[in-house]
C-alpha positions as CSV (number, residue, x, y, z in Angstrom):
1,M,139.6,53.6,83.9
2,S,138.2,57.1,83.3
3,R,136.9,57.4,86.8
4,V,140.3,56.5,88.3
5,S,142.1,59.1,86.1
6,I,139.6,62.0,86.7
7,A,139.7,61.9,90.5
8,P,143.3,63.0,90.9
9,V,142.7,65.8,88.4
10,A,139.6,67.0,90.2
11,T,141.5,66.8,93.5
12,L,144.4,68.8,92.1
13,A,142.1,71.4,90.6
14,L,140.3,71.8,93.9
15,C,143.5,72.2,95.8
16,C,144.6,74.8,93.3
17,C,141.4,76.7,93.7
18,V,141.8,76.6,97.5
19,S,145.4,77.7,97.2
20,V,144.5,80.7,94.9
21,A,141.6,81.7,97.1
22,S,143.8,81.7,100.2
23,A,146.5,83.7,98.6
24,G,144.3,86.0,96.7
25,L,143.7,86.0,92.9
26,F,146.9,85.7,91.0
27,G,148.9,86.2,94.2
28,K,147.3,89.5,95.2
29,P,146.4,90.0,98.9
30,K,142.9,88.9,99.7
31,P,140.6,91.9,100.3
32,Q,139.5,92.2,103.9
33,V,135.8,91.6,104.4
34,P,134.2,93.9,107.0
35,G,133.0,92.2,110.1
36,H,129.6,94.0,110.0
37,P,127.6,95.7,107.2
38,D,127.8,99.0,109.2
39,E,131.5,98.9,108.5
40,I,131.1,99.0,104.7
41,V,132.4,102.3,103.4
42,I,130.9,103.4,100.1
43,P,132.9,106.2,98.5
44,P,130.7,109.2,97.4
45,L,129.7,109.2,93.7
46,E,131.6,111.8,91.7
47,F,129.3,112.9,89.0
48,T,129.5,116.0,86.9
49,P,126.3,116.6,84.9
50,P,126.6,117.2,81.2
51,T,125.7,120.5,79.7
52,A,123.4,121.3,76.9
53,G,126.2,122.6,74.7
54,E,127.7,119.1,74.6
55,Y,124.7,117.9,72.6
56,R,123.3,121.0,70.9
57,H,123.6,121.6,67.2
58,V,121.8,124.1,64.9
59,L,121.1,123.3,61.3
60,S,121.5,125.8,58.6
61,N,117.8,126.5,58.5
62,G,117.8,127.3,62.3
63,V,116.3,123.9,63.5
64,V,117.8,123.1,66.9
65,C,119.0,119.4,67.3
66,Y,120.1,117.6,70.4
67,I,122.2,114.6,69.4
68,A,123.9,112.0,71.5
69,E,125.9,109.0,70.3
70,E,125.6,105.7,72.2
71,H,127.3,102.7,70.7
72,V,126.1,100.0,73.0
73,V,123.5,98.3,70.8
74,P,122.9,99.0,67.0
75,L,119.7,101.0,67.6
76,S,118.8,104.6,66.9
77,R,115.9,106.9,67.9
78,I,114.9,110.1,66.1
79,E,112.2,112.3,67.5
80,V,110.8,115.5,66.0
81,Q,109.0,118.0,68.3
82,L,106.3,120.0,66.6
83,L,105.4,123.2,68.4
84,I,101.7,123.6,67.9
85,D,99.2,125.7,69.9
86,E,96.3,123.4,70.4
87,K,94.2,126.2,71.8
88,Q,94.0,127.8,68.4
89,E,91.9,125.0,66.9
90,P,88.4,126.2,66.0
91,R,85.9,125.6,68.8
92,E,83.5,123.8,66.5
93,L,86.3,121.4,65.7
94,N,87.4,120.5,69.3
95,G,89.6,117.4,69.1
96,L,91.1,118.4,65.7
97,H,94.7,118.7,67.1
98,S,94.5,115.4,69.1
99,L,93.2,113.6,66.0
100,F,95.8,115.2,63.8
101,A,98.7,114.2,66.1
102,D,97.6,110.6,66.4
103,M,97.1,110.2,62.7
104,L,100.2,112.1,61.4
105,V,102.4,109.0,60.7
106,E,99.6,106.4,60.8
107,S,97.5,107.3,57.8
108,G,99.9,107.1,54.8
109,S,101.6,109.8,52.7
110,G,101.1,111.2,49.2
111,S,103.5,108.5,47.9
112,H,102.7,105.4,50.1
113,D,99.4,104.3,51.6
114,A,99.1,103.4,55.3
115,T,99.2,99.7,54.8
116,W,102.4,99.9,52.8
117,V,104.0,102.1,55.5
118,E,103.0,99.6,58.2
119,E,104.4,96.6,56.3
120,D,107.6,98.5,55.6
121,M,108.1,99.3,59.2
122,A,107.2,95.8,60.3
123,F,109.8,94.4,57.8
124,L,112.5,96.6,59.4
125,G,111.4,95.9,62.9
126,A,111.0,99.6,63.4
127,R,108.5,101.6,65.5
128,L,107.0,104.7,64.0
129,R,104.6,106.8,66.0
130,S,103.2,110.2,66.7
131,G,100.9,111.8,69.3
132,S,99.9,115.0,71.1
133,E,102.2,116.6,73.7
134,E,102.0,119.5,76.1
135,Y,104.0,121.7,73.6
136,G,102.0,120.4,70.6
137,A,103.0,117.1,69.0
138,S,105.8,114.7,68.3
139,A,106.7,112.1,65.7
140,S,109.4,109.5,66.2
141,I,111.0,106.4,64.8
142,D,113.0,103.7,66.6
143,L,114.9,101.3,64.4
144,L,118.2,99.4,63.7
145,S,121.0,101.8,62.9
146,K,121.7,100.1,59.6
147,D,118.2,101.2,58.4
148,L,118.5,104.8,59.6
149,D,118.7,106.4,56.2
150,H,115.6,104.7,55.0
151,G,113.8,105.5,58.3
152,L,114.6,109.2,58.0
153,D,113.2,109.1,54.5
154,M,109.9,107.7,55.8
155,L,109.7,110.0,58.8
156,F,110.2,113.1,56.7
157,E,107.9,111.9,54.0
158,L,105.1,111.5,56.5
159,L,105.8,114.8,58.2
160,R,105.9,116.7,55.0
161,D,103.2,115.1,53.0
162,P,100.7,113.1,55.2
163,A,97.7,111.6,53.4
164,F,95.2,111.4,56.3
165,Q,93.5,108.5,54.4
166,Q,89.8,108.7,54.7
167,D,89.3,105.1,55.8
168,R,91.8,105.6,58.6
169,L,90.2,108.8,59.6
170,D,86.8,107.2,59.7
171,Q,88.1,104.3,61.8
172,N,89.8,106.6,64.3
173,L,86.6,108.7,64.7
174,R,84.5,105.6,65.3
175,S,86.9,104.5,68.0
176,R,86.9,107.9,69.7
177,I,83.1,108.2,69.6
178,A,82.7,104.7,71.0
179,W,85.1,105.6,73.8
180,M,83.2,108.8,74.4
181,K,80.0,106.9,75.0
182,E,81.5,105.3,78.1
183,R,82.5,108.7,79.7
184,N,80.0,108.4,82.6
185,N,80.8,104.8,83.5
186,D,84.3,105.2,84.9
187,P,84.7,107.3,88.1
188,D,88.4,108.0,87.3
189,R,87.4,109.5,83.9
190,I,84.7,111.5,85.6
191,E,87.1,112.8,88.2
192,R,89.7,113.9,85.6
193,A,87.1,115.6,83.4
194,E,85.3,117.4,86.2
195,W,88.6,118.5,87.7
196,Y,89.8,120.0,84.4
197,R,86.4,121.7,84.0
198,L,86.6,123.1,87.5
199,I,90.3,124.3,87.5
200,Y,90.7,125.7,84.0
201,T,88.8,128.3,82.0
202,P,86.4,127.2,79.3
203,D,88.8,128.6,76.6
204,Y,91.7,126.4,78.0
205,Y,89.7,123.2,78.7
206,R,87.3,122.5,75.8
207,P,85.9,118.9,75.9
208,T,85.3,117.1,72.6
209,T,81.8,116.1,71.6
210,K,80.3,113.7,69.0
211,A,79.4,116.7,66.9
212,S,82.8,118.3,67.0
213,Y,84.4,115.0,66.0
214,E,82.0,114.4,63.1
215,A,82.6,117.9,61.8
216,I,86.3,117.2,61.3
217,S,87.2,116.4,57.7
218,R,90.3,115.3,56.0
219,E,90.7,118.8,54.6
220,D,90.7,120.2,58.2
221,L,93.5,117.9,59.1
222,L,95.5,118.9,56.0
223,A,94.9,122.6,56.7
224,W,96.0,122.2,60.4
225,H,99.1,120.4,59.1
226,D,99.9,123.2,56.6
227,R,99.5,125.8,59.3
228,W,101.9,124.3,61.8
229,V,104.2,121.7,60.4
230,Q,107.2,123.4,58.9
231,P,110.9,123.6,60.0
232,G,110.5,126.9,62.0
233,N,108.2,125.0,64.4
234,M,110.5,121.9,64.8
235,R,113.1,120.7,67.3
236,I,114.9,117.3,66.8
237,S,116.5,114.9,69.2
238,A,118.5,111.8,68.3
239,S,120.2,109.2,70.3
240,G,121.9,105.9,69.4
241,D,124.5,104.1,67.3
242,F,125.4,106.6,64.6
243,D,128.0,109.2,63.7
244,T,126.9,112.7,64.7
245,D,128.4,114.5,61.7
246,E,126.9,112.0,59.3
247,L,123.4,112.4,60.9
248,L,123.7,116.2,60.7
249,Q,124.4,115.9,57.0
250,A,121.5,113.6,56.6
251,L,119.1,116.0,58.3
252,E,120.5,118.9,56.3
253,A,119.7,117.0,53.1
254,R,116.1,116.3,54.1
255,F,115.5,119.9,54.9
256,A,117.2,121.3,51.8
257,S,114.0,121.7,49.8
258,W,111.7,122.5,52.7
259,P,111.1,126.3,53.0
260,T,111.4,127.6,56.6
261,Q,108.9,130.2,57.8
262,P,109.1,132.2,61.1
263,G,108.1,130.2,64.2
264,A,104.6,130.5,65.4
265,E,103.5,132.6,68.4
266,F,102.3,130.6,71.4
267,T,100.6,131.3,74.7
268,W,102.0,128.6,77.0
269,E,100.8,129.6,80.4
270,P,97.8,127.7,81.7
271,A,94.6,129.7,82.2
272,Y,93.1,128.9,85.6
273,A,89.4,129.5,86.5
274,N,90.2,130.1,90.2
275,P,87.1,128.3,91.6
276,T,85.7,129.3,95.0
277,P,87.0,127.1,97.8
278,G,84.6,124.5,98.9
279,V,83.3,121.0,98.1
280,Y,82.2,120.1,94.6
281,V,80.3,116.9,94.5
282,Y,79.4,114.8,91.4
283,N,76.8,112.2,92.2
284,K,77.6,108.8,91.0
285,D,74.8,106.9,92.7
286,D,75.9,103.4,91.5
287,S,79.3,103.7,93.3
288,N,80.2,102.4,96.7
289,Q,83.4,104.5,97.0
290,S,84.4,108.1,96.5
291,N,87.1,109.5,94.4
292,V,88.5,112.6,96.2
293,R,90.8,115.2,94.8
294,V,91.8,118.4,96.5
295,T,93.6,121.4,94.9
296,L,95.6,124.4,96.0
297,P,97.4,127.0,93.9
298,G,101.0,126.0,93.4
299,L,104.3,127.7,92.5
300,D,106.2,128.7,89.4
301,R,109.0,126.3,89.0
302,D,111.5,129.2,89.0
303,D,110.2,130.4,92.4
304,P,113.0,130.4,95.0
305,Q,110.7,128.3,97.2
306,W,110.1,125.6,94.7
307,L,112.8,123.1,95.8
308,A,111.9,123.4,99.5
309,T,108.2,123.1,98.6
310,D,108.9,120.0,96.5
311,I,110.8,118.3,99.4
312,M,108.0,119.3,101.8
313,N,105.5,117.7,99.5
314,Q,107.5,114.5,99.3
315,I,107.5,114.3,103.1
316,L,103.8,115.0,103.1
317,G,102.5,112.7,100.4
318,S,104.6,111.8,97.4
319,G,107.9,110.5,98.5
320,N,109.6,108.6,101.4
321,G,108.6,105.2,100.0
322,M,105.6,103.8,101.9
323,S,106.0,106.1,104.8
324,N,104.9,109.6,103.8
325,H,102.5,111.3,106.2
326,L,99.3,110.9,104.1
327,L,99.9,107.3,103.4
328,N,100.8,106.6,107.0
329,R,97.8,108.3,108.5
330,I,95.0,107.6,106.0
331,R,96.0,104.1,104.8
332,T,98.3,102.5,107.3
333,Q,96.9,103.8,110.6
334,E,93.2,104.2,109.6
335,G,92.8,101.7,106.8
336,L,90.6,104.1,104.8
337,A,92.3,104.1,101.4
338,Y,94.3,101.7,99.3
339,S,96.1,104.6,97.6
340,V,96.6,108.1,98.7
341,G,99.1,110.8,97.8
342,S,99.9,114.3,96.8
343,A,101.8,116.0,94.0
344,L,103.3,119.4,93.3
345,L,102.4,119.8,89.7
346,E,105.0,121.6,87.6
347,E,104.2,123.8,84.6
348,D,106.9,124.6,82.1
349,F,105.5,128.1,82.0
350,G,103.6,129.8,84.8
351,P,102.4,128.5,88.1
352,G,101.5,124.9,88.7
353,M,99.2,123.4,91.4
354,H,99.3,121.2,94.5
355,I,96.9,118.3,94.5
356,A,96.1,115.4,96.8
357,V,94.0,112.4,95.8
358,F,92.6,109.3,97.4
359,Q,89.7,106.8,97.1
360,T,87.7,105.5,100.0
361,K,84.4,104.0,101.0
362,T,81.4,106.3,100.8
363,E,80.8,106.2,104.5
364,S,84.5,107.2,105.3
365,T,84.8,110.0,102.8
366,L,84.4,112.9,105.3
367,Y,86.6,111.4,107.9
368,A,89.4,110.8,105.4
369,M,89.0,114.4,104.2
370,R,89.4,115.6,107.9
371,L,92.5,113.4,108.3
372,L,94.1,115.0,105.2
373,V,93.4,118.5,106.5
374,D,95.0,117.5,109.8
375,E,98.1,116.4,108.1
376,Y,98.3,119.7,106.2
377,K,98.1,121.5,109.5
378,R,100.8,119.3,111.1
379,M,103.2,120.0,108.2
380,A,102.6,123.8,108.6
381,A,103.3,123.4,112.3
382,G,106.6,121.7,111.6
383,E,105.5,118.2,112.8
384,F,107.9,116.1,110.9
385,E,111.2,114.3,111.8
386,D,114.7,115.4,110.9
387,E,115.3,111.9,109.6
388,E,112.5,112.3,107.1
389,L,114.0,115.4,105.7
390,E,117.5,113.9,105.5
391,R,116.1,110.8,103.8
392,I,114.4,112.8,101.0
393,K,117.4,115.0,100.5
394,T,119.7,112.0,100.3
395,N,117.5,110.3,97.8
396,L,117.3,113.4,95.6
397,V,121.1,113.8,95.6
398,Q,121.8,110.1,95.0
399,S,119.2,109.7,92.2
400,F,120.2,112.9,90.5
401,P,122.4,111.2,87.8
402,T,119.6,108.9,86.7
403,P,118.1,111.1,83.9
404,F,121.6,111.4,82.5
405,S,122.4,107.7,82.5
406,S,121.7,107.1,78.8
407,A,122.1,109.1,75.6
408,A,118.3,109.1,75.2
409,G,117.9,110.5,78.7
410,C,120.4,113.3,78.1
411,V,118.8,114.6,74.9
412,E,115.3,114.3,76.5
413,V,116.4,116.6,79.4
414,F,118.0,119.2,77.2
415,M,115.2,119.2,74.6
416,S,112.8,120.1,77.4
417,E,115.2,122.8,78.6
418,E,115.5,124.2,75.1
419,L,111.7,124.6,74.9
420,T,111.3,126.2,78.3
421,G,114.3,128.5,78.0
422,R,116.1,127.3,81.1
423,Y,119.0,126.4,78.9
424,Q,119.6,130.1,78.2
425,Q,118.3,131.6,81.4
426,N,119.9,129.3,84.0
427,P,122.7,127.2,82.4
428,D,124.0,126.2,85.8
429,Y,120.7,124.8,87.1
430,Y,121.9,121.1,87.1
431,A,125.4,121.9,88.2
432,E,124.0,123.7,91.3
433,Y,121.1,121.4,92.0
434,R,122.6,119.0,94.6
435,D,124.2,121.8,96.6
436,K,120.8,123.6,96.8
437,V,119.2,120.3,98.0
438,R,121.8,119.9,100.7
439,A,121.2,123.4,101.9
440,I,117.5,123.0,102.6
441,T,116.7,123.2,106.3
442,R,113.8,122.4,108.6
443,D,112.8,126.1,108.7
444,D,112.7,126.1,104.9
445,I,110.3,123.1,104.9
446,Q,108.0,124.6,107.5
447,A,108.0,128.0,105.7
448,A,107.1,126.2,102.4
449,A,104.2,124.4,104.1
450,Q,102.9,127.6,105.6
451,Q,103.1,129.3,102.2
452,L,101.3,126.5,100.3
453,L,99.0,124.6,102.6
454,H,96.2,127.1,103.3
455,T,93.5,124.8,104.5
456,D,90.8,127.5,104.2
457,Q,91.5,127.7,100.4
458,L,91.0,124.0,99.6
459,V,89.0,123.1,96.5
460,W,87.5,119.6,97.0
461,L,86.2,117.5,94.1
462,V,84.3,114.4,95.3
463,V,82.9,111.8,92.8
464,G,80.7,109.3,94.6
465,K,77.3,108.5,96.0
466,A,76.1,111.9,97.1
467,D,73.4,110.7,99.6
468,G,75.9,108.7,101.6
469,I,78.5,111.4,101.5
470,L,76.2,114.3,102.4
471,S,74.4,112.5,105.2
472,G,77.5,113.2,107.3
473,D,79.7,111.1,109.6
474,A,77.9,110.8,112.9
475,E,80.6,108.6,114.5
476,H,83.2,111.4,114.2
477,G,80.8,114.4,114.2
478,I,81.6,115.6,110.7
479,S,79.3,117.3,108.2
480,V,80.3,118.4,104.7
481,E,80.0,122.1,105.7
482,E,83.2,121.6,107.7
483,F,85.1,121.8,104.4
484,G,83.4,124.8,102.9
485,T,80.4,125.7,100.7
486,L,78.8,122.7,98.9
487,H,78.4,122.8,95.2
488,M,76.5,120.0,93.3
489,L,77.9,119.3,89.8
490,P,75.6,118.3,87.0
491,K,75.9,115.1,85.1
492,R,76.6,115.6,81.5
493,D,75.5,113.8,78.3
494,P,78.6,111.8,77.2
495,L,78.2,112.7,73.6
496,T,77.2,116.4,73.8
497,D,78.8,117.4,77.1
498,A,75.5,119.3,77.9
499,P,74.3,119.2,81.6
500,I,71.5,116.7,82.2
501,A,69.2,116.2,85.2
502,N,70.7,114.2,88.1
């Protein structure tokens, strides 16, 4: 019985669907489908970037806040930037700032021990964390908006009165020293450490040692906290499901009894050692591959050539998907490296650097280095396709809105600009960005390459089996001297950082 009665209904429903589909939904004309994908017309995206003033607020004590409401999910995020000059830590206590930043919200307060705080955050499903940053440190909390008031209480309690519990300090120091013992086992770690030592001055890059860690006491952490953590050194960002006026009132209440001192003085610009061009080799004789990093002086991010140089570098080695020049030549065509690329490193203050990196077999090290130099010369000679340039420019224009796609993204952008001063010095930077990208020409790219890619100034760092590297490449007629003066780097004791015999 039921089968007989359902069939006509199903048939009728099917007929109705066909009829609606033929006529268009609710009688509207059916949209015309292009005959070929090439005929699809996508209208240009009209996007006006927000301005810092839309999110910027200043509390009565002078603390700058960037606040963005977003009522999509009932979550909120509060982050406090702490402006701290790590370079002012005592030399005998190298690692003090890093330890302080990691432990700031993880080692209890004067009112609650660390276990209580952890259990409280776990009950709320909240995430509380802190860590070191380029500008100093940050502390943040992510939680359900209904718990925001309690979360602010905990965050400010830990910022104002951290306990730095001795048991947590001891545990953290043991982990750091254990990690330190493995320094010489990982080629990647060796490469990073030796590069920092080579590029920066000893006052700027100061490696930690077992002795410097063991010298750090709870009292040192408290003294570092008292020196830096006060409202005059703070910036706050907030995003999520809250009311801005209510949050501002809540922040004012938490700062009401916290005295504000003048903000600290900082030296933000990096201090470079300006090493002599040439090849610096660290012998890791148990390795069958080489880690190679090459460095050139870069540009200040406010340099008029910055944008053209950035696009040039993307064509060379950091963009264009899987088809940039370095990847094509060294990996795809020659099969010498799994990963290879370049970067134009940007500093918030002062000039950055250009680097290129790759890993390859010991016996192919010198040949891969020659190929990289060849690609630098080709870029300076203008050997790139117009299509490459247009593809990079299109990608930059189309991806431009991405950082502003969420409330958290907006406040992150403008918090950074507040710190660097771009907010005040160049308020139209984002409004003008896409037009400046579109205006870049072939001549601009070639001029940027000629200004940056001086192949006689390359500083090479090679971590690998020295005997295999220095014996040369007879097949291609290459010796290490082709790349400049050879410098052998000493191995170092992982716990003391003192040079040891190779």
